[in-house]
C-alpha positions as a printed NumPy array, in Angstrom:
array([[180.903, 161.973,  88.69 ],
       [179.117, 158.798,  89.254],
       [178.704, 156.696,  92.107],
       [176.999, 152.647,  92.653],
       [173.754, 152.591,  94.885],
       [172.903, 148.836,  96.205],
       [168.461, 148.218,  95.822],
       [166.814, 145.164,  96.892],
       [163.775, 143.933,  94.399],
       [160.519, 142.643,  95.58 ],
       [160.009, 139.001,  95.374],
       [156.617, 138.116,  95.353],
       [156.101, 139.086,  91.388],
       [154.966, 142.689,  92.004],
       [157.373, 145.649,  91.045],
       [159.739, 147.066,  92.874],
       [159.84 , 151.202,  91.726],
       [163.197, 153.101,  91.743],
       [164.03 , 156.539,  91.453],
       [167.576, 157.018,  88.983],
       [168.98 , 160.064,  87.493],
       [168.647, 159.867,  83.796],
       [172.018, 158.294,  82.663],
       [171.889, 155.672,  84.748],
       [172.448, 151.936,  84.089],
       [172.645, 148.979,  85.78 ],
       [176.627, 146.969,  86.749],
       [174.741, 143.438,  88.641],
       [172.358, 141.731,  90.03 ],
       [172.137, 139.717,  92.703],
       [170.985, 136.805,  94.754],
       [171.842, 137.091,  98.538],
       [171.614, 134.208, 100.286],
       [171.615, 136.475, 103.531],
       [168.651, 138.643, 102.894],
       [166.924, 135.377, 100.389],
       [166.756, 139.197,  98.428],
       [167.817, 140.278,  94.832],
       [169.679, 142.51 ,  94.582],
       [170.891, 145.47 ,  91.798],
       [173.634, 147.717,  91.218],
       [172.821, 150.482,  89.681],
       [175.92 , 153.015,  88.513],
       [173.914, 156.85 ,  88.219],
       [175.466, 160.905,  87.944],
       [175.945, 161.816,  91.435],
       [174.875, 165.31 ,  89.725],
       [172.184, 166.846,  92.722],
       [170.837, 168.71 ,  89.369],
       [169.688, 166.056,  87.964],
       [166.043, 165.3  ,  87.912],
       [164.706, 161.785,  89.41 ],
       [163.08 , 159.694,  87.311],
       [161.02 , 156.321,  87.95 ],
       [161.98 , 153.522,  86.731],
       [160.083, 149.938,  87.59 ],
       [162.298, 146.131,  88.265],
       [160.235, 143.056,  88.275],
       [161.714, 139.771,  89.126],
       [160.39 , 136.66 ,  87.895],
       [161.557, 133.01 ,  88.192],
       [162.222, 130.388,  84.573],
       [159.291, 129.477,  83.707],
       [156.792, 132.762,  84.055],
       [155.641, 134.258,  81.761],
       [156.879, 137.458,  81.137],
       [154.612, 140.812,  79.524],
       [156.213, 140.596,  75.816],
       [157.283, 144.583,  76.833],
       [159.046, 144.446,  79.345],
       [162.791, 144.234,  78.756],
       [165.661, 141.583,  80.272],
       [168.718, 142.969,  81.986],
       [169.955, 140.717,  84.492],
       [169.643, 137.029,  86.182],
       [170.761, 136.006,  89.669],
       [170.694, 132.87 ,  91.228],
       [170.653, 131.444,  94.237],
       [174.134, 129.703,  94.746],
       [172.523, 126.434,  97.387],
       [169.473, 126.304,  95.422],
       [167.75 , 125.19 ,  92.114],
       [166.652, 128.849,  91.57 ],
       [167.322, 131.041,  88.981],
       [166.062, 135.047,  89.282],
       [164.942, 137.211,  86.16 ],
       [165.528, 140.607,  86.676],
       [162.916, 143.348,  84.027],
       [162.84 , 146.439,  83.5  ],
       [159.859, 146.96 ,  83.498],
       [158.926, 149.465,  80.135],
       [155.676, 150.537,  79.064],
       [154.352, 150.325,  75.175],
       [153.761, 153.836,  73.064],
       [151.425, 155.65 ,  74.755],
       [149.73 , 153.167,  77.83 ],
       [150.238, 151.214,  81.007],
       [151.959, 147.757,  80.784],
       [148.932, 145.412,  81.174],
       [149.146, 142.58 ,  84.007],
       [147.054, 140.715,  81.546],
       [149.254, 140.303,  78.872],
       [150.854, 136.74 ,  79.521],
       [153.357, 136.348,  76.295],
       [155.847, 134.521,  77.479],
       [159.618, 135.701,  76.66 ],
       [162.167, 133.348,  76.357],
       [164.017, 133.773,  79.073],
       [166.974, 130.723,  78.576],
       [167.93 , 134.005,  76.044]])
């Protein structure tokens, strides 16, 4: 069996850490106007014996520099405003944590 859970992401440029099961996948990303926040919906197995893994996600505006190791997930649009919120998974380079000073711009236009 599997389920889909909804998670709110921090919009202040700080990564949000989620505890997810192995084999999970992001199925939706949306900006919810009443909450003024970006949310992720993640499908994951319901097996209780699976360990939880920490995965980190960050929200960036169009044009914001993002470390090149971060992996693009999806974009959420504000239906009543000009903003686009781009969600990235914070990936670590082999054997090291991402360097916040790494501001290599990533093409957000796709």
